[in-house]
MARLORO-562453 format. One record per residue (C-alpha): residue number from 0; residue in three letters; chain; x, y, z. Coordinates in steps of 0.02 Angstrom, whole numbers, padded with zeros to 5 digits. Layout:
residues N
NODE   num   residu   chaine        u        v        w
NODE   NUM      ALA        A        X        Y        Z
...
This chain:
residues 117
NODE   num   residu   chaine        u        v        w
NODE     0      UNK        A    00880   -00390    00032
NODE     1      UNK        A    00707   -00384   -00045
NODE     2      UNK        A    00646   -00520   -00161
NODE     3      UNK        A    00598   -00485   -00341
NODE     4      UNK        A    00415   -00493   -00292
NODE     5      UNK        A    00442   -00369   -00149
NODE     6      UNK        A    00528   -00250   -00270
NODE     7      UNK        A    00378   -00260   -00388
NODE     8      UNK        A    00264   -00221   -00241
NODE     9      UNK        A    00371   -00070   -00194
NODE    10      UNK        A    00367   -00005   -00373
NODE    11      UNK        A    00176   -00007   -00370
NODE    12      UNK        A    00162    00067   -00195
NODE    13      UNK        A    00277    00211   -00242
NODE    14      UNK        A    00145    00263   -00369
NODE    15      UNK        A    00005    00289   -00241
NODE    16      UNK        A   -00032    00475   -00237
NODE    17      UNK        A   -00023    00571   -00074
NODE    18      UNK        A   -00195    00577    00006
NODE    19      UNK        A   -00248    00410   -00065
NODE    20      UNK        A   -00230    00228   -00011
NODE    21      UNK        A   -00238    00057   -00089
NODE    22      UNK        A   -00262   -00117   -00020
NODE    23      UNK        A   -00148   -00267   -00009
NODE    24      UNK        A   -00268   -00355   -00126
NODE    25      UNK        A   -00268   -00216   -00257
NODE    26      UNK        A   -00078   -00226   -00267
NODE    27      UNK        A   -00080   -00416   -00276
NODE    28      UNK        A   -00210   -00416   -00415
NODE    29      UNK        A   -00113   -00288   -00515
NODE    30      UNK        A    00041   -00398   -00503
NODE    31      UNK        A   -00059   -00546   -00568
NODE    32      UNK        A   -00054   -00637   -00401
NODE    33      UNK        A   -00227   -00600   -00334
NODE    34      UNK        A   -00215   -00728   -00195
NODE    35      UNK        A   -00055   -00656   -00122
NODE    36      UNK        A   -00121   -00505   -00026
NODE    37      UNK        A   -00037   -00573    00131
NODE    38      UNK        A    00132   -00576    00043
NODE    39      UNK        A    00105   -00395   -00007
NODE    40      UNK        A    00081   -00363    00179
NODE    41      UNK        A    00246   -00449    00215
NODE    42      UNK        A    00328   -00337    00085
NODE    43      UNK        A    00255   -00183    00170
NODE    44      UNK        A    00321   -00243    00339
NODE    45      UNK        A    00493   -00266    00264
NODE    46      UNK        A    00493   -00094    00182
NODE    47      UNK        A    00507    00015    00336
NODE    48      UNK        A    00693    00044    00313
NODE    49      UNK        A    00660    00120    00142
NODE    50      UNK        A    00579    00292    00159
NODE    51      UNK        A    00540    00294   -00028
NODE    52      UNK        A    00403    00163   -00001
NODE    53      UNK        A    00245    00244    00072
NODE    54      UNK        A    00190    00086    00165
NODE    55      UNK        A    00066    00189    00267
NODE    56      UNK        A   -00042    00204    00110
NODE    57      UNK        A   -00078    00017    00102
NODE    58      UNK        A   -00221   -00046    00209
NODE    59      UNK        A   -00337   -00195    00217
NODE    60      UNK        A   -00491   -00215    00106
NODE    61      UNK        A   -00603   -00130    00234
NODE    62      UNK        A   -00491    00021    00259
NODE    63      UNK        A   -00424   -00036    00427
NODE    64      UNK        A   -00245    00007    00474
NODE    65      UNK        A   -00194   -00174    00501
NODE    66      UNK        A   -00011   -00133    00468
NODE    67      UNK        A   -00001   -00002    00606
NODE    68      UNK        A    00090   -00122    00724
NODE    69      UNK        A    00239   -00120    00608
NODE    70      UNK        A    00264    00067    00629
NODE    71      UNK        A    00355    00048    00795
NODE    72      UNK        A    00199    00022    00899
NODE    73      UNK        A    00155    00205    00883
NODE    74      UNK        A    00019    00303    00794
NODE    75      UNK        A    00140    00344    00653
NODE    76      UNK        A    00037    00259    00516
NODE    77      UNK        A   -00118    00354    00568
NODE    78      UNK        A   -00021    00516    00588
NODE    79      UNK        A    00054    00501    00414
NODE    80      UNK        A   -00117    00470    00336
NODE    81      UNK        A   -00194    00615    00431
NODE    82      UNK        A   -00053    00729    00373
NODE    83      UNK        A   -00107    00687    00195
NODE    84      UNK        A   -00287    00734    00230
NODE    85      UNK        A   -00357    00560    00261
NODE    86      UNK        A   -00479    00550    00407
NODE    87      UNK        A   -00447    00402    00522
NODE    88      UNK        A   -00557    00357    00670
NODE    89      UNK        A   -00520    00205    00780
NODE    90      UNK        A   -00394    00136    00653
NODE    91      UNK        A   -00524    00145    00514
NODE    92      UNK        A   -00513    00259    00363
NODE    93      UNK        A   -00671    00362    00347
NODE    94      UNK        A   -00745    00387    00173
NODE    95      UNK        A   -00635    00242    00120
NODE    96      UNK        A   -00711    00230   -00054
NODE    97      UNK        A   -00664    00412   -00086
NODE    98      UNK        A   -00481    00379   -00040
NODE    99      UNK        A   -00453    00215   -00132
NODE   100      UNK        A   -00327    00208   -00274
NODE   101      UNK        A   -00332    00052   -00383
NODE   102      UNK        A   -00173    00021   -00483
NODE   103      UNK        A   -00277   -00074   -00613
NODE   104      UNK        A   -00363    00091   -00653
NODE   105      UNK        A   -00210    00203   -00647
NODE   106      UNK        A   -00062    00100   -00708
NODE   107      UNK        A   -00038    00006   -00870
NODE   108      UNK        A    00006   -00174   -00830
NODE   109      UNK        A    00090   -00205   -00997
NODE   110      UNK        A    00204   -00054   -00979
NODE   111      UNK        A    00234   -00093   -00797
NODE   112      UNK        A    00290   -00271   -00828
NODE   113      UNK        A    00394   -00220   -00980
NODE   114      UNK        A    00484   -00089   -00875
NODE   115      UNK        A    00527   -00219   -00744
NODE   116      UNK        A    00609   -00338   -00867
């Protein structure tokens, strides 16, 4: 069972539009826990049994597919991103700045936290 924090992470990640990605740090900062990017990663790793969480859209701050090992040791993370039009070369998203989605720019924190109460 996911923790309350993990559920908050999943709620944010479900908002990432197809064809865009965010970082562990962007999610952590939106949740008001800017130093917990690693915990966001743990949440992504734990989400693979829930197909409603697009964990493949969360990458590290440099656009590297650091979570790819948690997709069954396959190229699934890369394949999913490519199917959404994101170019990946050697586990690195190309034109990363063009693909980035920042929840601080697209979601309202006040509404978000009110909805979770």
